[in-house]
C-alpha positions as CSV (number, residue, x, y, z in Angstrom):
1,M,-2.0,12.1,-25.6
2,K,1.4,11.5,-23.9
3,Y,2.2,14.1,-21.3
4,S,5.7,15.7,-21.5
5,I,7.4,19.0,-21.5
6,F,7.1,19.0,-25.4
7,S,3.4,18.4,-25.4
8,L,3.0,21.0,-22.7
9,A,4.9,23.5,-24.9
10,K,3.0,22.6,-28.0
11,A,-0.4,23.0,-26.2
12,A,0.8,26.5,-24.9
13,L,1.3,27.7,-28.4
14,S,-2.3,26.9,-29.3
15,G,-3.8,28.4,-26.2
16,H,-4.2,25.0,-24.5
17,Q,-7.1,24.2,-27.0
18,G,-5.9,20.8,-28.1
19,W,-6.0,18.8,-25.0
20,T,-8.1,15.6,-25.1
21,R,-10.1,14.0,-22.4
22,A,-8.1,12.2,-19.8
23,W,-10.5,9.2,-20.0
24,R,-13.6,8.2,-21.8
25,D,-17.1,8.2,-20.3
26,P,-18.5,4.9,-21.9
27,A,-21.9,3.3,-21.7
28,P,-21.6,-0.1,-19.9
29,K,-21.4,-3.1,-22.1
30,S,-23.5,-6.2,-21.6
31,H,-20.5,-8.4,-20.6
32,Y,-16.9,-8.0,-19.2
33,D,-14.3,-10.5,-18.4
34,V,-13.9,-8.8,-15.0
35,I,-15.9,-6.2,-13.1
36,I,-14.4,-4.2,-10.3
37,I,-16.9,-2.6,-7.9
38,G,-15.4,0.6,-6.5
39,G,-13.8,3.5,-8.5
40,G,-11.3,4.5,-5.9
41,G,-7.6,4.1,-6.0
42,H,-7.6,0.4,-5.3
43,G,-10.2,-0.5,-7.9
44,L,-8.7,1.8,-10.6
45,A,-5.1,0.4,-9.8
46,T,-6.5,-3.2,-10.0
47,A,-8.0,-2.5,-13.5
48,Y,-4.8,-0.9,-14.6
49,F,-2.6,-3.9,-13.6
50,L,-5.1,-6.3,-15.0
51,A,-4.6,-4.6,-18.4
52,N,-1.0,-3.7,-18.2
53,E,0.5,-6.7,-16.4
54,Y,-2.0,-9.5,-17.3
55,G,-3.3,-8.6,-20.6
56,I,-6.9,-8.7,-19.4
57,R,-8.5,-5.6,-21.0
58,N,-12.3,-6.4,-21.2
59,V,-12.6,-4.8,-17.7
60,A,-15.1,-2.4,-16.2
61,V,-14.8,-0.3,-13.0
62,L,-18.1,0.5,-11.7
63,E,-18.4,3.6,-9.3
64,K,-21.7,4.8,-7.7
65,G,-20.6,8.4,-7.7
66,W,-17.4,9.9,-9.4
67,I,-14.1,8.2,-9.2
68,G,-12.2,9.1,-6.1
69,S,-15.3,10.4,-4.3
70,G,-14.7,7.9,-1.4
71,N,-11.7,7.4,0.8
72,A,-9.3,8.0,-2.1
73,G,-10.2,11.7,-1.8
74,R,-10.6,11.7,2.0
75,N,-7.3,10.8,3.5
76,T,-4.0,12.4,4.7
77,T,-2.0,11.3,1.7
78,I,0.8,9.6,3.6
79,I,2.9,6.8,2.1
80,R,5.3,4.6,4.0
81,S,6.5,1.1,4.4
82,N,7.6,1.1,8.1
83,Y,5.8,-2.0,9.2
84,G,7.3,-4.7,11.5
85,L,5.3,-7.9,11.0
86,P,5.8,-10.6,8.4
87,G,3.2,-10.2,5.7
88,N,2.9,-6.5,6.1
89,T,6.6,-5.7,5.8
90,G,7.1,-7.1,2.2
91,F,3.6,-6.0,1.1
92,Y,4.1,-2.3,2.0
93,E,7.7,-2.2,0.7
94,L,6.3,-3.5,-2.6
95,S,3.9,-0.6,-2.5
96,M,6.7,1.9,-1.8
97,K,8.7,0.6,-4.7
98,L,5.7,1.0,-7.0
99,W,5.1,4.5,-5.6
100,E,8.7,5.4,-6.6
101,R,8.1,4.6,-10.2
102,M,4.4,5.4,-10.6
103,E,4.7,8.6,-12.3
104,Q,6.9,7.2,-15.0
105,D,4.7,4.2,-15.3
106,L,1.4,6.1,-15.6
107,N,2.9,9.1,-17.5
108,Y,1.2,11.3,-14.8
109,N,2.3,13.7,-12.1
110,A,1.0,12.1,-8.9
111,M,2.9,14.6,-6.9
112,V,4.9,11.8,-5.0
113,S,7.1,13.5,-2.6
114,Q,9.5,11.3,-0.5
115,R,10.2,13.9,2.2
116,G,10.5,11.5,5.0
117,I,8.4,10.3,7.9
118,I,9.4,10.4,11.6
119,N,7.6,8.4,14.4
120,L,8.4,10.1,17.7
121,Y,9.1,8.0,20.8
122,H,8.6,9.3,24.4
123,S,9.9,6.4,26.6
124,D,12.6,3.8,26.9
125,A,9.9,1.1,26.1
126,Q,8.8,2.9,23.0
127,R,12.3,3.3,21.9
128,D,12.9,-0.4,22.2
129,A,9.8,-1.1,20.3
130,F,10.8,1.1,17.5
131,A,14.3,-0.3,17.5
132,R,12.8,-3.7,16.9
133,R,10.6,-2.5,14.1
134,G,13.6,-0.6,12.6
135,N,15.8,-3.6,12.7
136,T,13.1,-5.7,11.1
137,M,12.8,-3.2,8.3
138,R,16.6,-3.1,7.8
139,I,16.7,-7.0,7.7
140,N,14.2,-6.8,5.0
141,G,16.0,-4.3,3.0
142,I,13.9,-1.2,4.1
143,D,15.5,2.0,5.0
144,A,15.2,2.9,8.7
145,E,17.1,5.2,11.1
146,L,16.8,5.4,14.9
147,L,17.3,9.0,15.7
148,D,18.1,10.3,19.3
149,A,16.9,13.5,20.8
150,V,19.7,15.7,19.3
151,Q,19.1,14.3,15.9
152,I,15.4,14.9,16.2
153,R,15.9,18.5,17.4
154,K,18.0,19.2,14.4
155,E,15.4,17.7,12.0
156,L,12.4,19.2,13.8
157,P,13.4,22.2,15.9
158,F,9.8,23.6,16.3
159,L,8.5,20.7,18.5
160,N,7.9,21.1,22.2
161,Y,11.0,19.7,23.8
162,D,10.2,21.1,27.4
163,S,7.2,18.9,28.1
164,P,7.8,16.7,31.2
165,R,4.6,14.8,30.4
166,F,5.6,13.7,26.9
167,P,9.3,14.1,26.6
168,I,10.6,13.7,23.0
169,M,13.4,11.3,23.2
170,G,14.0,10.4,19.6
171,G,12.2,8.9,16.6
172,L,12.2,6.3,14.0
173,M,12.7,7.7,10.5
174,Q,12.0,6.4,7.1
175,R,13.4,8.9,4.6
176,R,11.7,7.2,1.6
177,G,8.4,7.8,3.1
178,G,6.3,11.0,2.4
179,T,3.1,12.1,0.7
180,A,1.4,11.9,-2.7
181,R,-1.6,13.9,-4.1
182,H,-4.5,11.6,-3.6
183,D,-6.8,13.0,-6.4
184,A,-3.8,12.7,-8.8
185,V,-3.3,9.1,-8.0
186,V,-7.0,8.4,-8.8
187,W,-6.8,10.4,-12.1
188,G,-3.5,8.8,-13.1
189,Y,-4.5,5.2,-12.7
190,A,-7.9,6.1,-14.5
191,R,-6.2,7.7,-17.4
192,A,-3.7,4.7,-17.7
193,A,-6.3,2.1,-17.3
194,D,-8.5,3.8,-19.9
195,Q,-5.7,4.0,-22.4
196,R,-5.5,0.1,-22.1
197,G,-9.2,-0.4,-22.9
198,V,-10.7,-0.5,-19.4
199,D,-14.3,1.1,-19.3
200,I,-14.6,3.5,-16.2
201,I,-18.3,3.8,-15.6
202,Q,-19.2,6.4,-13.2
203,N,-22.7,7.0,-11.6
204,C,-23.4,3.3,-11.8
205,E,-24.3,1.9,-8.3
206,V,-24.3,-1.9,-7.8
207,T,-27.7,-2.9,-6.4
208,G,-27.2,-6.8,-6.2
209,F,-25.5,-9.7,-7.7
210,V,-26.5,-12.0,-10.4
211,R,-26.0,-15.7,-9.7
212,D,-26.5,-18.9,-11.6
213,Q,-28.2,-22.1,-10.5
214,N,-25.1,-23.2,-8.7
215,G,-24.7,-20.0,-6.8
216,K,-21.8,-18.6,-8.8
217,V,-21.7,-14.8,-9.2
218,T,-22.1,-14.1,-13.0
219,G,-22.7,-10.4,-12.9
220,V,-24.1,-7.5,-11.1
221,E,-27.4,-5.6,-11.0
222,T,-26.8,-1.9,-11.3
223,S,-28.7,1.4,-11.5
224,R,-27.9,1.2,-15.2
225,G,-29.0,-2.2,-15.8
226,K,-27.7,-5.8,-15.5
227,I,-24.0,-6.5,-16.5
228,S,-22.6,-10.0,-16.7
229,A,-19.0,-10.9,-15.9
230,G,-16.6,-13.8,-15.7
231,K,-15.4,-12.5,-12.3
232,V,-16.4,-9.8,-9.9
233,G,-14.1,-8.1,-7.4
234,M,-15.1,-5.8,-4.6
235,A,-12.8,-2.9,-3.7
236,V,-15.2,-0.6,-1.9
237,A,-13.4,0.1,1.4
238,G,-15.9,1.2,4.2
239,N,-18.8,0.0,2.2
240,T,-17.5,-3.5,1.9
241,S,-19.9,-4.9,4.5
242,R,-22.9,-3.3,2.6
243,V,-22.0,-4.7,-0.8
244,A,-21.1,-8.1,0.6
245,A,-24.4,-8.3,2.3
246,M,-26.0,-8.3,-1.2
247,A,-24.3,-11.6,-1.8
248,G,-25.5,-12.9,1.6
249,M,-22.0,-12.6,3.2
250,K,-21.1,-11.4,6.7
251,L,-17.5,-10.3,7.0
252,P,-15.0,-9.8,10.0
253,I,-15.1,-6.1,9.3
254,E,-16.5,-3.0,10.9
255,S,-17.0,0.4,9.4
256,H,-15.8,3.4,11.4
257,V,-15.2,7.1,10.7
258,L,-11.8,8.6,10.6
259,Q,-11.5,12.3,10.4
260,A,-8.9,14.5,8.8
261,F,-8.2,18.1,8.9
262,V,-6.6,21.0,7.0
263,T,-5.6,24.5,8.1
264,E,-5.1,27.7,6.3
265,A,-1.9,28.0,4.3
266,I,1.2,29.1,6.1
267,K,4.9,29.3,5.0
268,P,6.9,26.1,4.8
269,L,7.3,24.6,8.2
270,I,7.0,20.9,8.4
271,P,9.6,19.2,6.2
272,G,8.0,15.7,6.2
273,V,5.5,13.6,8.0
274,V,5.6,13.6,11.9
275,T,3.7,11.2,14.1
276,F,3.2,11.8,18.0
277,G,4.0,8.7,19.8
278,A,2.2,9.5,23.1
279,G,-1.1,10.1,21.4
280,H,-2.6,9.5,18.0
281,F,-1.7,12.5,15.9
282,Y,0.1,12.8,12.6
283,I,0.8,15.9,10.5
284,S,2.4,17.0,7.2
285,Q,2.3,20.1,5.2
286,S,0.6,20.3,1.6
287,D,2.2,21.9,-1.4
288,K,-0.4,24.6,-0.9
289,G,0.9,25.3,2.6
290,G,-2.0,24.0,4.6
291,L,-1.1,21.7,7.6
292,V,-2.9,18.3,7.0
293,F,-3.4,16.2,10.0
294,G,-5.4,13.5,11.7
295,G,-5.8,11.1,14.7
296,D,-7.9,8.3,16.0
297,L,-11.4,6.8,14.9
298,D,-14.5,8.3,16.2
299,G,-15.1,5.0,18.0
300,Y,-18.5,3.9,16.9
301,N,-19.9,2.1,13.8
302,S,-20.9,4.5,11.0
303,Y,-21.2,4.8,7.3
304,A,-21.3,8.7,7.5
305,Q,-18.4,10.7,5.8
306,R,-18.3,13.1,8.8
307,G,-17.2,13.0,12.4
308,N,-18.0,14.4,15.8
309,M,-16.4,17.1,18.0
310,P,-14.9,14.8,20.8
311,V,-12.6,13.4,18.3
312,V,-11.8,16.9,16.8
313,E,-10.9,18.0,20.3
314,D,-8.7,15.0,21.0
315,V,-6.8,15.4,17.7
316,C,-6.2,19.0,18.3
317,E,-5.0,18.2,22.0
318,G,-2.5,15.8,20.5
319,G,-1.3,18.5,18.1
320,M,-1.0,21.1,20.9
321,A,1.0,18.7,23.1
322,V,3.7,18.0,20.5
323,M,3.9,21.5,18.8
324,P,1.8,24.2,20.7
325,M,2.4,26.8,18.0
326,I,-0.3,24.9,16.0
327,G,-2.9,26.6,18.2
328,R,-2.2,29.9,16.3
329,V,-3.3,28.5,12.9
330,R,-7.0,28.6,11.8
331,M,-8.5,25.2,10.8
332,L,-10.2,25.6,7.4
333,R,-12.1,22.3,7.1
334,Q,-12.4,18.7,8.2
335,W,-13.9,15.6,6.6
336,G,-14.4,11.9,7.4
337,G,-13.5,8.7,5.6
338,I,-15.2,5.3,6.1
339,M,-12.6,2.8,7.4
340,D,-13.2,-0.9,6.8
341,M,-11.6,-2.1,10.1
342,S,-10.5,-5.6,10.3
343,M,-9.9,-7.7,13.5
344,D,-6.0,-7.5,13.4
345,G,-5.5,-4.2,11.5
346,T,-4.4,-6.0,8.3
347,P,-6.2,-6.3,5.0
348,I,-8.1,-9.1,3.4
349,I,-7.3,-10.0,-0.3
350,D,-8.9,-13.3,-1.2
351,K,-11.4,-15.3,-3.1
352,T,-14.7,-15.4,-1.1
353,P,-16.6,-18.7,-0.5
354,I,-18.9,-17.7,-3.3
355,D,-17.5,-18.8,-6.7
356,G,-16.9,-15.9,-9.0
357,L,-16.7,-13.2,-6.2
358,Y,-13.3,-11.8,-4.9
359,L,-12.7,-9.5,-2.0
360,N,-10.2,-6.5,-1.4
361,A,-11.1,-5.0,2.0
362,G,-10.1,-4.5,5.6
363,W,-7.6,-1.7,5.1
364,C,-8.1,0.1,8.4
365,Y,-5.6,3.0,8.4
366,G,-3.4,1.7,5.5
367,G,-5.5,2.2,2.4
368,F,-3.9,5.1,0.7
369,K,-0.3,4.0,1.1
370,A,-1.2,0.5,-0.1
371,T,-2.9,1.6,-3.2
372,P,-0.3,0.4,-6.0
373,A,0.4,-2.9,-4.2
374,S,-3.3,-3.5,-3.5
375,G,-4.0,-3.0,-7.3
376,L,-1.1,-5.3,-8.3
377,V,-1.8,-8.3,-6.0
378,F,-5.7,-8.0,-6.4
379,A,-5.1,-8.1,-10.2
380,H,-2.9,-11.1,-9.7
381,L,-5.6,-12.9,-7.8
382,L,-8.3,-12.1,-10.4
383,A,-6.1,-13.1,-13.3
384,R,-4.4,-16.3,-11.8
385,D,-7.0,-17.4,-9.2
386,E,-4.0,-17.6,-6.6
387,P,-2.7,-15.2,-4.1
388,H,0.2,-13.0,-5.1
389,P,3.2,-14.1,-2.9
390,E,3.2,-10.7,-1.0
391,A,-0.4,-11.1,-0.2
392,A,-0.4,-14.8,0.7
393,R,-1.1,-14.1,4.4
394,F,-4.0,-11.8,3.8
395,R,-6.5,-14.7,3.6
396,L,-10.1,-14.3,4.6
397,D,-10.0,-17.6,6.6
398,R,-7.0,-16.4,8.9
399,F,-9.2,-15.4,11.6
400,R,-10.6,-19.0,11.9
401,R,-7.1,-20.5,11.6
402,G,-5.6,-18.2,14.2
403,A,-3.1,-16.7,11.8
404,M,-3.9,-13.1,12.4
405,I,-1.3,-10.5,11.6
406,D,-1.7,-8.2,14.6
407,E,0.0,-5.1,13.6
408,K,-2.7,-3.1,15.4
409,G,-5.9,-4.9,16.3
410,Q,-8.9,-2.8,15.7
411,G,-12.2,-4.2,16.6
412,A,-14.6,-6.0,14.4
413,Q,-16.5,-9.1,15.6
414,P,-15.2,-12.3,14.2
415,N,-18.3,-13.3,12.3
416,L,-16.7,-16.8,11.8
417,H,-19.8,-18.6,11.0
């Protein structure tokens, strides 16, 4: 069923009794051309682009729980393309352009809201760094504005401009940045992929890989039986190391917890996304009125989807420093996502050394905003067996070659052997 104002009006006349399921719940077949492990945004986007752009429709997405139950439903929903290094700049701008047409492409309301993002700066050195990044963005055709203190005060009058410790001197703004509804992104890609023949198989945990006498991956063992495939792609975010270990691989990735928080609903206050440059704190306001914010990693390796109090305190301190009034708002809940942190803060999208097995991982903080571009370039890799031009630098062997894209180095031992 195509969604439109007309289908909504027609359904209203019948008491909304005629809506069909958004996607099927099929039993797994014995063989697929491509299997995608992971039913989050990246896995579902990959399946959609395989079917829509490359005509490969005999595809299965395997999810151990329900789709979107991992990081896709555990993030702060920010979208942006304000990156400054070659490789990342073009990739995230591709993603932004796909965000801008996503709802029309998928015929689904993903609640994409380009309300703008402002990265505050608090020193001359930070201003110069932001100016360099902004100039790089503009050279590459990406919108960027360097705002001074007067302009920031006009955009965000509620910030703490009297702090001698963290003076707000200005900010780098990308007006095309903003937020999107994370659940709706998952549902939109699932519905669109299903309409193109993709099987979305939930409650189907991968427990191992099937390999032939030459070591090639020819399928997967799952909690619902063995399924063979021509190619297998991994898009499992913080569980990448676990799944790769089933194939005997040790990757240059570590899993860390990243917490996020939401407060009670208040009247409209924050017009876009704001990040605090003197600490790690970022905040926006949801359509329901809650303040959604987050900060830094918990700082230890974990596969738990929850964090600890020291980081809660640190994040709240950052919020209080930049906007003290936040202390009057009650926090409703917090959650944790498992971040697959690469050595250089940049993803890995590549064929693995094991024939038939492909990798999409290492997203660090950038996973949600990359969702549409990640799906497109991973589908390209699976369909053509060659990197997409915008992902050509995201190779697995870049650490051995010394070709890192050090946007923000974030741990993980090399594991180069």
